[in-house]
Jmol script that loads the backbone (N, CA, C; Angstrom):
load data "model"
ATOM      1  N   MET A   1     -12.000  16.214   3.187  1.00  0.00           N
ATOM      2  CA  MET A   1     -12.076  15.356   2.038  1.00  0.00           C
ATOM      3  C   MET A   1     -11.546  16.117   0.840  1.00  0.00           C
ATOM      4  N   THR A   2     -10.638  15.532   0.095  1.00  0.00           N
ATOM      5  CA  THR A   2     -10.104  16.174  -1.084  1.00  0.00           C
ATOM      6  C   THR A   2     -10.953  15.773  -2.292  1.00  0.00           C
ATOM      7  N   LYS A   3     -10.934  16.591  -3.319  1.00  0.00           N
ATOM      8  CA  LYS A   3     -11.711  16.308  -4.515  1.00  0.00           C
ATOM      9  C   LYS A   3     -10.879  15.593  -5.578  1.00  0.00           C
ATOM     10  N   GLY A   4      -9.579  15.510  -5.398  1.00  0.00           N
ATOM     11  CA  GLY A   4      -8.729  14.831  -6.358  1.00  0.00           C
ATOM     12  C   GLY A   4      -9.101  13.363  -6.463  1.00  0.00           C
ATOM     13  N   GLY A   5      -9.242  12.852  -7.671  1.00  0.00           N
ATOM     14  CA  GLY A   5      -9.559  11.433  -7.871  1.00  0.00           C
ATOM     15  C   GLY A   5     -10.998  11.078  -7.587  1.00  0.00           C
ATOM     16  N   MET A   6     -11.882  12.095  -7.551  1.00  0.00           N
ATOM     17  CA  MET A   6     -13.285  11.831  -7.245  1.00  0.00           C
ATOM     18  C   MET A   6     -14.166  12.104  -8.464  1.00  0.00           C
ATOM     19  N   GLU A   7     -13.699  11.772  -9.652  1.00  0.00           N
ATOM     20  CA  GLU A   7     -14.465  12.045 -10.874  1.00  0.00           C
ATOM     21  C   GLU A   7     -15.765  11.245 -10.933  1.00  0.00           C
ATOM     22  N   SER A   8     -15.861  10.169 -10.183  1.00  0.00           N
ATOM     23  CA  SER A   8     -17.032   9.307 -10.242  1.00  0.00           C
ATOM     24  C   SER A   8     -18.132   9.679  -9.250  1.00  0.00           C
ATOM     25  N   VAL A   9     -17.917  10.743  -8.482  1.00  0.00           N
ATOM     26  CA  VAL A   9     -18.932  11.206  -7.541  1.00  0.00           C
ATOM     27  C   VAL A   9     -19.064  12.729  -7.610  1.00  0.00           C
ATOM     28  N   GLU A  10     -20.208  13.219  -7.165  1.00  0.00           N
ATOM     29  CA  GLU A  10     -20.451  14.657  -7.116  1.00  0.00           C
ATOM     30  C   GLU A  10     -20.782  15.027  -5.676  1.00  0.00           C
ATOM     31  N   VAL A  11     -20.126  16.051  -5.156  1.00  0.00           N
ATOM     32  CA  VAL A  11     -20.426  16.564  -3.828  1.00  0.00           C
ATOM     33  C   VAL A  11     -21.595  17.524  -3.979  1.00  0.00           C
ATOM     34  N   PHE A  12     -22.606  17.362  -3.119  1.00  0.00           N
ATOM     35  CA  PHE A  12     -23.760  18.257  -3.157  1.00  0.00           C
ATOM     36  C   PHE A  12     -24.178  18.641  -1.746  1.00  0.00           C
ATOM     37  N   THR A  13     -24.963  19.691  -1.636  1.00  0.00           N
ATOM     38  CA  THR A  13     -25.464  20.133  -0.351  1.00  0.00           C
ATOM     39  C   THR A  13     -26.975  19.938  -0.325  1.00  0.00           C
ATOM     40  N   SER A  14     -27.458  19.307   0.710  1.00  0.00           N
ATOM     41  CA  SER A  14     -28.883  19.072   0.902  1.00  0.00           C
ATOM     42  C   SER A  14     -29.341  19.924   2.078  1.00  0.00           C
ATOM     43  N   GLU A  15     -30.291  20.806   1.826  1.00  0.00           N
ATOM     44  CA  GLU A  15     -30.759  21.713   2.879  1.00  0.00           C
ATOM     45  C   GLU A  15     -31.283  20.923   4.071  1.00  0.00           C
ATOM     46  N   GLY A  16     -30.768  21.239   5.231  1.00  0.00           N
ATOM     47  CA  GLY A  16     -31.202  20.577   6.451  1.00  0.00           C
ATOM     48  C   GLY A  16     -30.442  19.291   6.748  1.00  0.00           C
ATOM     49  N   LYS A  17     -29.687  18.797   5.783  1.00  0.00           N
ATOM     50  CA  LYS A  17     -28.938  17.542   5.989  1.00  0.00           C
ATOM     51  C   LYS A  17     -27.438  17.729   5.865  1.00  0.00           C
ATOM     52  N   GLY A  18     -26.986  18.706   5.120  1.00  0.00           N
ATOM     53  CA  GLY A  18     -25.556  18.949   4.947  1.00  0.00           C
ATOM     54  C   GLY A  18     -25.021  18.412   3.635  1.00  0.00           C
ATOM     55  N   ARG A  19     -23.725  18.162   3.611  1.00  0.00           N
ATOM     56  CA  ARG A  19     -23.078  17.691   2.378  1.00  0.00           C
ATOM     57  C   ARG A  19     -23.331  16.216   2.139  1.00  0.00           C
ATOM     58  N   GLY A  20     -23.288  15.837   0.870  1.00  0.00           N
ATOM     59  CA  GLY A  20     -23.448  14.424   0.519  1.00  0.00           C
ATOM     60  C   GLY A  20     -22.703  14.109  -0.751  1.00  0.00           C
ATOM     61  N   LEU A  21     -22.658  12.830  -1.126  1.00  0.00           N
ATOM     62  CA  LEU A  21     -22.035  12.380  -2.366  1.00  0.00           C
ATOM     63  C   LEU A  21     -23.084  11.722  -3.215  1.00  0.00           C
ATOM     64  N   LYS A  22     -23.060  12.016  -4.511  1.00  0.00           N
ATOM     65  CA  LYS A  22     -23.961  11.379  -5.462  1.00  0.00           C
ATOM     66  C   LYS A  22     -23.120  10.677  -6.519  1.00  0.00           C
ATOM     67  N   ALA A  23     -23.418   9.420  -6.749  1.00  0.00           N
ATOM     68  CA  ALA A  23     -22.645   8.631  -7.707  1.00  0.00           C
ATOM     69  C   ALA A  23     -22.878   9.146  -9.126  1.00  0.00           C
ATOM     70  N   GLN A  24     -21.811   9.216  -9.920  1.00  0.00           N
ATOM     71  CA  GLN A  24     -21.888   9.596 -11.316  1.00  0.00           C
ATOM     72  C   GLN A  24     -21.755   8.379 -12.227  1.00  0.00           C
ATOM     73  N   LYS A  25     -21.567   7.214 -11.622  1.00  0.00           N
ATOM     74  CA  LYS A  25     -21.463   5.958 -12.351  1.00  0.00           C
ATOM     75  C   LYS A  25     -21.931   4.841 -11.437  1.00  0.00           C
ATOM     76  N   GLU A  26     -22.079   3.659 -11.964  1.00  0.00           N
ATOM     77  CA  GLU A  26     -22.478   2.521 -11.148  1.00  0.00           C
ATOM     78  C   GLU A  26     -21.266   1.948 -10.420  1.00  0.00           C
ATOM     79  N   PHE A  27     -21.423   1.690  -9.131  1.00  0.00           N
ATOM     80  CA  PHE A  27     -20.359   1.099  -8.327  1.00  0.00           C
ATOM     81  C   PHE A  27     -20.724  -0.341  -7.996  1.00  0.00           C
ATOM     82  N   LEU A  28     -19.692  -1.165  -7.886  1.00  0.00           N
ATOM     83  CA  LEU A  28     -19.867  -2.557  -7.498  1.00  0.00           C
ATOM     84  C   LEU A  28     -19.520  -2.692  -6.013  1.00  0.00           C
ATOM     85  N   PRO A  29     -20.080  -3.699  -5.337  1.00  0.00           N
ATOM     86  CA  PRO A  29     -19.703  -3.903  -3.923  1.00  0.00           C
ATOM     87  C   PRO A  29     -18.192  -4.063  -3.791  1.00  0.00           C
ATOM     88  N   GLY A  30     -17.613  -3.340  -2.845  1.00  0.00           N
ATOM     89  CA  GLY A  30     -16.165  -3.410  -2.626  1.00  0.00           C
ATOM     90  C   GLY A  30     -15.386  -2.340  -3.343  1.00  0.00           C
ATOM     91  N   ASP A  31     -15.995  -1.597  -4.275  1.00  0.00           N
ATOM     92  CA  ASP A  31     -15.295  -0.499  -4.970  1.00  0.00           C
ATOM     93  C   ASP A  31     -14.958   0.592  -3.956  1.00  0.00           C
ATOM     94  N   VAL A  32     -13.753   1.159  -4.082  1.00  0.00           N
ATOM     95  CA  VAL A  32     -13.365   2.294  -3.241  1.00  0.00           C
ATOM     96  C   VAL A  32     -13.843   3.553  -3.936  1.00  0.00           C
ATOM     97  N   ILE A  33     -14.665   4.312  -3.247  1.00  0.00           N
ATOM     98  CA  ILE A  33     -15.228   5.536  -3.829  1.00  0.00           C
ATOM     99  C   ILE A  33     -14.254   6.694  -3.591  1.00  0.00           C
ATOM    100  N   PHE A  34     -13.791   6.824  -2.363  1.00  0.00           N
ATOM    101  CA  PHE A  34     -12.724   7.776  -2.058  1.00  0.00           C
ATOM    102  C   PHE A  34     -12.037   7.304  -0.803  1.00  0.00           C
ATOM    103  N   ALA A  35     -10.810   7.768  -0.561  1.00  0.00           N
ATOM    104  CA  ALA A  35     -10.068   7.371   0.623  1.00  0.00           C
ATOM    105  C   ALA A  35      -9.265   8.553   1.136  1.00  0.00           C
ATOM    106  N   GLU A  36      -9.187   8.666   2.425  1.00  0.00           N
ATOM    107  CA  GLU A  36      -8.415   9.720   3.101  1.00  0.00           C
ATOM    108  C   GLU A  36      -7.721   9.081   4.292  1.00  0.00           C
ATOM    109  N   PRO A  37      -6.522   9.515   4.647  1.00  0.00           N
ATOM    110  CA  PRO A  37      -5.907   8.999   5.856  1.00  0.00           C
ATOM    111  C   PRO A  37      -6.728   9.387   7.085  1.00  0.00           C
ATOM    112  N   ALA A  38      -6.705   8.535   8.100  1.00  0.00           N
ATOM    113  CA  ALA A  38      -7.445   8.800   9.311  1.00  0.00           C
ATOM    114  C   ALA A  38      -6.880  10.010  10.035  1.00  0.00           C
ATOM    115  N   TYR A  39      -7.751  10.790  10.627  1.00  0.00           N
ATOM    116  CA  TYR A  39      -7.304  11.913  11.462  1.00  0.00           C
ATOM    117  C   TYR A  39      -6.720  11.383  12.766  1.00  0.00           C
ATOM    118  N   ALA A  40      -7.350  10.370  13.314  1.00  0.00           N
ATOM    119  CA  ALA A  40      -6.883   9.743  14.547  1.00  0.00           C
ATOM    120  C   ALA A  40      -7.350   8.287  14.544  1.00  0.00           C
ATOM    121  N   ALA A  41      -6.609   7.449  15.199  1.00  0.00           N
ATOM    122  CA  ALA A  41      -6.976   6.032  15.289  1.00  0.00           C
ATOM    123  C   ALA A  41      -6.450   5.463  16.597  1.00  0.00           C
ATOM    124  N   VAL A  42      -7.122   4.439  17.093  1.00  0.00           N
ATOM    125  CA  VAL A  42      -6.736   3.796  18.346  1.00  0.00           C
ATOM    126  C   VAL A  42      -6.761   2.288  18.144  1.00  0.00           C
ATOM    127  N   VAL A  43      -5.711   1.621  18.596  1.00  0.00           N
ATOM    128  CA  VAL A  43      -5.685   0.161  18.614  1.00  0.00           C
ATOM    129  C   VAL A  43      -6.229  -0.265  19.973  1.00  0.00           C
ATOM    130  N   PHE A  44      -7.192  -1.187  19.970  1.00  0.00           N
ATOM    131  CA  PHE A  44      -7.743  -1.673  21.236  1.00  0.00           C
ATOM    132  C   PHE A  44      -6.631  -2.204  22.116  1.00  0.00           C
ATOM    133  N   ASP A  45      -6.754  -1.970  23.418  1.00  0.00           N
ATOM    134  CA  ASP A  45      -5.747  -2.404  24.385  1.00  0.00           C
ATOM    135  C   ASP A  45      -5.413  -3.886  24.236  1.00  0.00           C
ATOM    136  N   SER A  46      -6.416  -4.701  23.992  1.00  0.00           N
ATOM    137  CA  SER A  46      -6.198  -6.161  23.901  1.00  0.00           C
ATOM    138  C   SER A  46      -5.422  -6.556  22.643  1.00  0.00           C
ATOM    139  N   LEU A  47      -5.263  -5.622  21.694  1.00  0.00           N
ATOM    140  CA  LEU A  47      -4.570  -5.947  20.424  1.00  0.00           C
ATOM    141  C   LEU A  47      -3.284  -5.171  20.216  1.00  0.00           C
ATOM    142  N   THR A  48      -2.859  -4.385  21.173  1.00  0.00           N
ATOM    143  CA  THR A  48      -1.691  -3.508  20.952  1.00  0.00           C
ATOM    144  C   THR A  48      -0.424  -4.257  20.590  1.00  0.00           C
ATOM    145  N   HIS A  49      -0.278  -5.510  21.024  1.00  0.00           N
ATOM    146  CA  HIS A  49       0.938  -6.281  20.762  1.00  0.00           C
ATOM    147  C   HIS A  49       0.886  -7.065  19.452  1.00  0.00           C
ATOM    148  N   VAL A  50      -0.267  -7.102  18.792  1.00  0.00           N
ATOM    149  CA  VAL A  50      -0.378  -7.892  17.561  1.00  0.00           C
ATOM    150  C   VAL A  50      -0.845  -7.086  16.356  1.00  0.00           C
ATOM    151  N   ILE A  51      -1.134  -5.793  16.550  1.00  0.00           N
ATOM    152  CA  ILE A  51      -1.591  -4.936  15.452  1.00  0.00           C
ATOM    153  C   ILE A  51      -0.599  -3.803  15.274  1.00  0.00           C
ATOM    154  N   CYS A  52      -0.151  -3.596  14.026  1.00  0.00           N
ATOM    155  CA  CYS A  52       0.747  -2.481  13.727  1.00  0.00           C
ATOM    156  C   CYS A  52       0.001  -1.169  13.951  1.00  0.00           C
ATOM    157  N   HIS A  53       0.609  -0.242  14.671  1.00  0.00           N
ATOM    158  CA  HIS A  53      -0.035   1.027  14.991  1.00  0.00           C
ATOM    159  C   HIS A  53      -0.043   2.008  13.834  1.00  0.00           C
ATOM    160  N   THR A  54       0.532   1.610  12.680  1.00  0.00           N
ATOM    161  CA  THR A  54       0.493   2.459  11.492  1.00  0.00           C
ATOM    162  C   THR A  54      -0.429   1.897  10.425  1.00  0.00           C
ATOM    163  N   CYS A  55      -0.208   0.681  10.000  1.00  0.00           N
ATOM    164  CA  CYS A  55      -0.999   0.115   8.904  1.00  0.00           C
ATOM    165  C   CYS A  55      -2.127  -0.790   9.375  1.00  0.00           C
ATOM    166  N   PHE A  56      -2.159  -1.084  10.676  1.00  0.00           N
ATOM    167  CA  PHE A  56      -3.205  -1.888  11.337  1.00  0.00           C
ATOM    168  C   PHE A  56      -3.265  -3.330  10.851  1.00  0.00           C
ATOM    169  N   LYS A  57      -2.167  -3.837  10.297  1.00  0.00           N
ATOM    170  CA  LYS A  57      -2.106  -5.259   9.917  1.00  0.00           C
ATOM    171  C   LYS A  57      -1.793  -6.086  11.165  1.00  0.00           C
ATOM    172  N   ARG A  58      -2.408  -7.261  11.222  1.00  0.00           N
ATOM    173  CA  ARG A  58      -2.139  -8.178  12.330  1.00  0.00           C
ATOM    174  C   ARG A  58      -0.819  -8.916  12.021  1.00  0.00           C
ATOM    175  N   GLN A  59       0.089  -8.872  12.957  1.00  0.00           N
ATOM    176  CA  GLN A  59       1.397  -9.514  12.823  1.00  0.00           C
ATOM    177  C   GLN A  59       1.729 -10.254  14.110  1.00  0.00           C
ATOM    178  N   GLU A  60       2.439 -11.340  14.018  1.00  0.00           N
ATOM    179  CA  GLU A  60       2.868 -12.063  15.211  1.00  0.00           C
ATOM    180  C   GLU A  60       4.103 -11.444  15.843  1.00  0.00           C
ATOM    181  N   ARG A  61       5.002 -10.912  15.013  1.00  0.00           N
ATOM    182  CA  ARG A  61       6.236 -10.317  15.538  1.00  0.00           C
ATOM    183  C   ARG A  61       6.305  -8.863  15.107  1.00  0.00           C
ATOM    184  N   LEU A  62       6.079  -7.967  16.052  1.00  0.00           N
ATOM    185  CA  LEU A  62       6.133  -6.544  15.776  1.00  0.00           C
ATOM    186  C   LEU A  62       7.325  -5.911  16.487  1.00  0.00           C
ATOM    187  N   HIS A  63       7.741  -4.763  15.995  1.00  0.00           N
ATOM    188  CA  HIS A  63       8.838  -4.022  16.608  1.00  0.00           C
ATOM    189  C   HIS A  63       8.254  -2.925  17.484  1.00  0.00           C
ATOM    190  N   ARG A  64       8.680  -2.879  18.723  1.00  0.00           N
ATOM    191  CA  ARG A  64       8.171  -1.903  19.682  1.00  0.00           C
ATOM    192  C   ARG A  64       8.945  -0.615  19.629  1.00  0.00           C
ATOM    193  N   CYS A  65       8.287   0.509  19.819  1.00  0.00           N
ATOM    194  CA  CYS A  65       8.949   1.804  19.895  1.00  0.00           C
ATOM    195  C   CYS A  65       9.959   1.756  21.033  1.00  0.00           C
ATOM    196  N   GLY A  66      11.206   2.060  20.728  1.00  0.00           N
ATOM    197  CA  GLY A  66      12.262   1.975  21.735  1.00  0.00           C
ATOM    198  C   GLY A  66      12.202   3.040  22.796  1.00  0.00           C
ATOM    199  N   GLN A  67      11.441   4.110  22.549  1.00  0.00           N
ATOM    200  CA  GLN A  67      11.374   5.205  23.523  1.00  0.00           C
ATOM    201  C   GLN A  67      10.218   5.046  24.502  1.00  0.00           C
ATOM    202  N   CYS A  68       8.991   4.910  23.985  1.00  0.00           N
ATOM    203  CA  CYS A  68       7.836   4.845  24.879  1.00  0.00           C
ATOM    204  C   CYS A  68       7.461   3.418  25.237  1.00  0.00           C
ATOM    205  N   LYS A  69       7.922   2.451  24.481  1.00  0.00           N
ATOM    206  CA  LYS A  69       7.623   1.030  24.685  1.00  0.00           C
ATOM    207  C   LYS A  69       6.122   0.717  24.555  1.00  0.00           C
ATOM    208  N   PHE A  70       5.357   1.616  23.936  1.00  0.00           N
ATOM    209  CA  PHE A  70       3.916   1.417  23.796  1.00  0.00           C
ATOM    210  C   PHE A  70       3.514   1.047  22.375  1.00  0.00           C
ATOM    211  N   ALA A  71       3.964   1.798  21.395  1.00  0.00           N
ATOM    212  CA  ALA A  71       3.552   1.593  20.000  1.00  0.00           C
ATOM    213  C   ALA A  71       4.339   0.431  19.376  1.00  0.00           C
ATOM    214  N   TYR A  72       3.647  -0.318  18.524  1.00  0.00           N
ATOM    215  CA  TYR A  72       4.252  -1.446  17.827  1.00  0.00           C
ATOM    216  C   TYR A  72       4.101  -1.261  16.328  1.00  0.00           C
ATOM    217  N   TYR A  73       5.119  -1.716  15.584  1.00  0.00           N
ATOM    218  CA  TYR A  73       5.136  -1.517  14.141  1.00  0.00           C
ATOM    219  C   TYR A  73       5.621  -2.771  13.427  1.00  0.00           C
ATOM    220  N   CYS A  74       5.139  -2.932  12.169  1.00  0.00           N
ATOM    221  CA  CYS A  74       5.555  -4.056  11.318  1.00  0.00           C
ATOM    222  C   CYS A  74       7.063  -4.045  11.119  1.00  0.00           C
ATOM    223  N   ASP A  75       7.560  -2.850  10.780  1.00  0.00           N
ATOM    224  CA  ASP A  75       8.970  -2.683  10.414  1.00  0.00           C
ATOM    225  C   ASP A  75       9.336  -1.212  10.530  1.00  0.00           C
ATOM    226  N   ARG A  76      10.566  -0.903  10.157  1.00  0.00           N
ATOM    227  CA  ARG A  76      11.041   0.492  10.237  1.00  0.00           C
ATOM    228  C   ARG A  76      10.265   1.419   9.299  1.00  0.00           C
ATOM    229  N   THR A  77       9.766   0.896   8.175  1.00  0.00           N
ATOM    230  CA  THR A  77       8.992   1.697   7.248  1.00  0.00           C
ATOM    231  C   THR A  77       7.738   2.244   7.921  1.00  0.00           C
ATOM    232  N   CYS A  78       6.984   1.357   8.589  1.00  0.00           N
ATOM    233  CA  CYS A  78       5.781   1.782   9.318  1.00  0.00           C
ATOM    234  C   CYS A  78       6.143   2.715  10.465  1.00  0.00           C
ATOM    235  N   GLN A  79       7.241   2.441  11.148  1.00  0.00           N
ATOM    236  CA  GLN A  79       7.648   3.264  12.271  1.00  0.00           C
ATOM    237  C   GLN A  79       8.010   4.677  11.796  1.00  0.00           C
ATOM    238  N   ARG A  80       8.742   4.782  10.695  1.00  0.00           N
ATOM    239  CA  ARG A  80       9.090   6.101  10.150  1.00  0.00           C
ATOM    240  C   ARG A  80       7.840   6.843   9.684  1.00  0.00           C
ATOM    241  N   ALA A  81       6.909   6.127   9.066  1.00  0.00           N
ATOM    242  CA  ALA A  81       5.674   6.766   8.573  1.00  0.00           C
ATOM    243  C   ALA A  81       4.849   7.325   9.725  1.00  0.00           C
ATOM    244  N   ALA A  82       4.939   6.705  10.879  1.00  0.00           N
ATOM    245  CA  ALA A  82       4.160   7.134  12.039  1.00  0.00           C
ATOM    246  C   ALA A  82       4.822   8.229  12.847  1.00  0.00           C
ATOM    247  N   TRP A  83       6.105   8.461  12.674  1.00  0.00           N
ATOM    248  CA  TRP A  83       6.859   9.315  13.588  1.00  0.00           C
ATOM    249  C   TRP A  83       6.314  10.732  13.705  1.00  0.00           C
ATOM    250  N   LEU A  84       5.920  11.344  12.615  1.00  0.00           N
ATOM    251  CA  LEU A  84       5.414  12.713  12.660  1.00  0.00           C
ATOM    252  C   LEU A  84       4.260  12.842  13.642  1.00  0.00           C
ATOM    253  N   ASN A  85       3.357  11.890  13.645  1.00  0.00           N
ATOM    254  CA  ASN A  85       2.225  11.901  14.573  1.00  0.00           C
ATOM    255  C   ASN A  85       2.567  11.281  15.921  1.00  0.00           C
ATOM    256  N   HIS A  86       3.436  10.274  15.925  1.00  0.00           N
ATOM    257  CA  HIS A  86       3.724   9.553  17.166  1.00  0.00           C
ATOM    258  C   HIS A  86       4.665  10.312  18.096  1.00  0.00           C
ATOM    259  N   LYS A  87       5.493  11.191  17.580  1.00  0.00           N
ATOM    260  CA  LYS A  87       6.520  11.816  18.434  1.00  0.00           C
ATOM    261  C   LYS A  87       5.911  12.581  19.615  1.00  0.00           C
ATOM    262  N   ASN A  88       4.788  13.281  19.414  1.00  0.00           N
ATOM    263  CA  ASN A  88       4.152  13.996  20.530  1.00  0.00           C
ATOM    264  C   ASN A  88       3.558  13.000  21.526  1.00  0.00           C
ATOM    265  N   GLU A  89       2.887  11.973  21.002  1.00  0.00           N
ATOM    266  CA  GLU A  89       2.326  10.937  21.867  1.00  0.00           C
ATOM    267  C   GLU A  89       3.434  10.245  22.635  1.00  0.00           C
ATOM    268  N   CYS A  90       4.522   9.946  21.970  1.00  0.00           N
ATOM    269  CA  CYS A  90       5.659   9.239  22.551  1.00  0.00           C
ATOM    270  C   CYS A  90       6.233  10.026  23.729  1.00  0.00           C
ATOM    271  N   SER A  91       6.479  11.307  23.539  1.00  0.00           N
ATOM    272  CA  SER A  91       7.035  12.113  24.644  1.00  0.00           C
ATOM    273  C   SER A  91       6.034  12.237  25.793  1.00  0.00           C
ATOM    274  N   ALA A  92       4.737  12.306  25.479  1.00  0.00           N
ATOM    275  CA  ALA A  92       3.727  12.401  26.554  1.00  0.00           C
ATOM    276  C   ALA A  92       3.662  11.092  27.344  1.00  0.00           C
ATOM    277  N   ILE A  93       3.768   9.951  26.652  1.00  0.00           N
ATOM    278  CA  ILE A  93       3.751   8.643  27.346  1.00  0.00           C
ATOM    279  C   ILE A  93       4.979   8.527  28.243  1.00  0.00           C
ATOM    280  N   LYS A  94       6.150   8.920  27.740  1.00  0.00           N
ATOM    281  CA  LYS A  94       7.363   8.867  28.548  1.00  0.00           C
ATOM    282  C   LYS A  94       7.230   9.782  29.787  1.00  0.00           C
ATOM    283  N   LYS A  95       6.698  10.972  29.604  1.00  0.00           N
ATOM    284  CA  LYS A  95       6.553  11.938  30.707  1.00  0.00           C
ATOM    285  C   LYS A  95       5.557  11.449  31.739  1.00  0.00           C
ATOM    286  N   HIS A  96       4.423  10.897  31.268  1.00  0.00           N
ATOM    287  CA  HIS A  96       3.361  10.436  32.162  1.00  0.00           C
ATOM    288  C   HIS A  96       3.715   9.086  32.813  1.00  0.00           C
ATOM    289  N   GLY A  97       4.511   8.302  32.136  1.00  0.00           N
ATOM    290  CA  GLY A  97       4.907   6.996  32.670  1.00  0.00           C
ATOM    291  C   GLY A  97       4.082   5.841  32.189  1.00  0.00           C
ATOM    292  N   LYS A  98       2.968   6.117  31.510  1.00  0.00           N
ATOM    293  CA  LYS A  98       2.165   5.020  30.959  1.00  0.00           C
ATOM    294  C   LYS A  98       1.277   5.579  29.836  1.00  0.00           C
ATOM    295  N   ALA A  99       0.819   4.662  28.993  1.00  0.00           N
ATOM    296  CA  ALA A  99      -0.055   5.052  27.885  1.00  0.00           C
ATOM    297  C   ALA A  99      -1.499   5.117  28.355  1.00  0.00           C
ATOM    298  N   PRO A 100      -2.318   5.973  27.752  1.00  0.00           N
ATOM    299  CA  PRO A 100      -3.713   6.013  28.130  1.00  0.00           C
ATOM    300  C   PRO A 100      -4.423   4.744  27.641  1.00  0.00           C
ATOM    301  N   THR A 101      -5.564   4.453  28.238  1.00  0.00           N
ATOM    302  CA  THR A 101      -6.356   3.309  27.784  1.00  0.00           C
ATOM    303  C   THR A 101      -7.124   3.695  26.541  1.00  0.00           C
ATOM    304  N   GLU A 102      -7.723   2.714  25.889  1.00  0.00           N
ATOM    305  CA  GLU A 102      -8.500   2.998  24.674  1.00  0.00           C
ATOM    306  C   GLU A 102      -9.716   3.890  24.948  1.00  0.00           C
ATOM    307  N   ASN A 103     -10.122   3.939  26.199  1.00  0.00           N
ATOM    308  CA  ASN A 103     -11.282   4.773  26.557  1.00  0.00           C
ATOM    309  C   ASN A 103     -10.863   6.214  26.725  1.00  0.00           C
TER     310      ASN A 103
END
end "model"
wireframe off; spacefill off
backbone 0.3
color backbone group
């Protein structure tokens, strides 16, 4: 977790419990307190053809990765954004012959 943009919360340590966040202002339901990109994410097998593997938006017409034929993307922008992480997965899927299940 980065501390940039977290002026409205304080990171603290609670003995026996670990790190925590304490609000420095009142938050409303739906307010974003902090955000970080996911370390890893999985699209459920039943949704792989209708969910973009980068932004996770539901789309009717997605573009499939031309190499592994497994990952689907909204457009070239999402595909390019995913490539740094997807390239290792892509080569492993091609080598193995199929993608792993969500489990």
